[in-house]
N, C-alpha and C positions, 0 to 999 in steps of 0.2 A: 457651549463651544468646547471642544476638547483640548487638553493641553498639548504643548509642542512634544513632550516626551511619548505621548499616545501614538503620534504620527511617525515617529522613528522606528524603522525595521528592527527586529530582534535578532542578535547574533545567534547562530546555532552553536552550542557549546560543543557538540560531538564532531563538527566537521569544519575545516578551514574554509574561510571566505564563503560561508553559506549564511542565508538569512531567511528568517520567518517574516511573513507580512506584519505590519504594524497593528496593534489593537484597534486603532482607527479604521484601518482598512478592512479588517476582519468584521466589525460592526457595520460599516456602510456597504459592503459588497457581497457579503455572505449571510446566509440565515443560520440561525442556532441549529436547526434540525432540518434534514431533507425529508421532503413529503414523498414517500414512495406509494402512497396510496393510489390504486388503480394501475400500478406497474404490472407489466405482462411479460414474462420471460418464457416463452414457449419451448425453447431448446435447451433450457438449463440442464446441465448434467449429461447432455448427449454429445460431449466432445468425441470427435471420431478416433482419437487415441488415448490410451491411459499413459501417461508420462512415465509412470513407474515400470509397468509391465512391458511396454512396447520400446521404451528407450533405456532406462537406467538398468533393469533387470539384465538385459543382455550384455550390456557392458561389463557389469559386475561379475557375470558368469564367464565371460571371456577371459578374464583374469583369476579365476577360481576364487573369487571373494567369499570369505566365510564370516558370517555377522558374529560379533562377540556375544558369548553367552553372558546374559545379565544377571 
């Protein structure tokens, strides 16, 4: 049997009023690894628009944005 501290949610240090599931919940309701064996993604990479070239670049061009030289 797990201890009561294992069942308490864990506070998120980076955000106010945010919590992670308890170690007990994670051990009972999730698996350590996801089995993607046999997964099929036929349209992967065929998104109809490119976010950068179709959305971001025209916006940057409209304000004459010049990338800094690194």
